[in-house]
C-alpha positions, 0 to 999 in steps of 0.5 A: 544045821537044820533047814530054816524057814523063810521067816527065820532067814529074814530075821537072821539077815535083818540082824546081820545087816544091823551089825557094824562091819568087821573093821568097825567091830575090830576097832571097838575090840581094840578100844576096849583092850585099852580099858583091859589093863588096870594101870591104864584104867587107873591113869584114866581114872586119875585124869577123870578127876583132874588134868595132870602132868606125867610126874603127878600121875606117876606119884599117884599110881606109884609108878616110874615116870617112864612107865607112865609115859609109855602108858600115856603114849598108848592111850594117846594112840587110842585117842583116849587122852590128849596132851597140852604143852605147858612150858616144858611139860605136857599136861594130860587130860581125857580126850573127850567126854566119850572117854568120861562116859565109858569110864562112868558106865564101866564103873557103874556096871562093875559096882552095881552088885556091891 
């Protein structure tokens, strides 16, 4: 590596100090992994339209209730969905508006050249 000027060192340090810490970047990468699975993305898409019960999601995505339940557990652990007990069943929804925005921005990005 070639020696750098003092100005270049300052620029590098300014950028380095503006970056989130390693733990935060790790958490961000883990969050985006949740969106990296098409099944989870489809479930999130369903919940973007309407709050649903597990059985309803399973019918829509064409999967077993147990497979959907497993994915919902993963999404709940990542704080992307939440469940509200209604009688004996749980109705799922997106955890907050941030999840909706992530989905909207992602879909806008992948569809921009279509």
